Residue, then its C-alpha position, 0 to 999 in steps of 0.5 A: x595262157x599262150x595263144x597261137x596266132x593262126x587267125x579266127x577259125x583257121x586251121x593250124x599248119x603242122x609240120x611232121x619232122x621224122x616220118x617213120x613208124x611213130x610218125x604215122x600214129x601222130x599223123x592219124x591223131x592229128x587228122x582225127x583231131x581236125x584242128x591242124x593240117x599237115x602241110x610239111x613232111x620232113x625226113x632224110x629218107x624221102x621215101x618215108x615222107x612220100x609214103x605218109x604223103x600218099x597215105x594221109x597228107x596228099x597236099x603236104x610238101x616234102x623236105x629232107x632237112x628242117x632248114x629246108x622246111x623252114x625256108x620252104x614252108x610256113x608252119x605254126x606247129x611241129x611234131x618231132x619224131x626223129x631219133x633222140x640225138x637229133x631232137x635238140x637241134x631240131x627243137x632249137x631251129x623250129x622254136x627259133x622261128x616261132x614254131x610251137x613244138x611237140x617232141x617225142x621222148x627223150x627230149x635230148x641225148x644228154x643232160x646238158x642239152x635237156x637243161x638248155x632246152x628247159x632254160x630256153x623255154x621259160x617263155x611259153x611262147x612258142x610252146x615246147x611239150x614232150x610226148x609222154x603219152x601216159x600223162x594223157x591216158x584216162x587211167x593214169x590221170x585217174x590214178x593221179x587224182x586218187x593218189x594225190x587226193x590223200x583220201x586213201x592215205x599216204x603212199x607206202x610202195x609202188x610196183x610196176x611192170x612192162x613187158x613188150x616184144x621190143x627187141x624183136x623189132x629193133x634189129x637194124x634200126x636206130x633203136x639198137x644203136x646206143x649213140x642214137x638210143x641211150x638206155x635201150x628199152x629203158x630209155x625208149x619205151x621205158x621212159x614212159x613208165x618212169x615218167x608216170x611214176x613221178x606223174x602219179x605219185x608226185x614223189x621224187x626218187x632217192x636211191x636206185x639199185x638195178x640189174x640189166x641185160x642186153x640179151x645179145x643186142x647193143x642196148x639194154x633189153x631187160x632191166x629190174x629196178x629196186x628203188x626208194x622214193x621220198x618219204x621212204x616209199x619203195x619202188x620196184x620196176x620191171x622192164x622186159x623188152x624181149x617178151x612175147x606179148x605186151x603187158x603193163x601193170x602199175x600198182x600204188x599201195x597206200x595206207x588205206x587202199x591199193x590203187x591198181x592199173x591192170x589190163x587197161x582198167x583201174x581198180x581200188x582194193x580194200x580188205x581183199x575186195x577189188x572194185x573198178x573205179x567208174x569215175x574216170x578222168x577224160x581220155x586224151x593223147x599228146x597230139x590233142x593235148x598239144x593242140x589244146x595247149x597252143x590254142x590256149x585251152x589248157x596248161x602244158x601237160x608235159x613241159x620240158x622240165x618233166x624230162x629231166x627227172x626221167x633222164x636222171x633216174x634212167x642214168x642212175x639205173x644204168x650206172x647201178x646196173x653197170x657198177x653193181x652199186x646203189x646209186x643215190x640221187x640228190x635231193x631236188x633232182x626232180 
């Protein structure tokens, strides 16, 4: 297992690349964890970096490009929180200088670049992980354990829903630009929900039919999906990016029981009786899991390879919505 060479008892030196809204969440988690010190803040808009510096990392150096950062500051690890079309180059630059990288999703803006990052990370040192946060949540780890244990019988169908006030927040930002955010709500927030289908069930997709509406934005906002996974398992997904509240449900219907995530809790249902699952897996987050990874404690919770099935499934959704036709995914795409 990999081990970052930071010296005995020495805190890791961390660079935060991209200092917008999601970067603050990462910064708070890093500070709370305590194993890494934010030594560099990088953003083309210095005001963004200066704000984070004043609020949470007063001793951090400020840079406007990754090249400047690498020339002006030593970092052991980095977290990339920039728009999608910048990820590939930034990952390549940082890992090329031996920096371990946690990258926000999507990993890159094209399939070819995702494949190239996967191929370039067969050596796990320096590490590359994708910030698929739900893989760290106790509730989804528990669902995965229960589903893949087999004790509830084979999976027969999966239904998921996510509703969020997303469109109301993206006007004038890169998220409303398809060249920066391909797929809109599906490619951005929705990618977490697509990833968790594969994470929980371990099943690959076989076909997709979808309808999508941009609701006056430049990117996809509301999308419904009817799909089929391997073993003839049906999958229904609803992505509502212009709702007036946040709601997320994830239900796995097995032959002997239903396994449910509702309102932040997990349940098992049998014979019309629903009971909470009390024996939960540990809670974590991508930053803690990433620091565990580079400290040699655990395997990679979200290796670059997991980004490819999410990309392929998302593109199949978009193609089906555009053409009005069923799209088949090749065996082995996941």
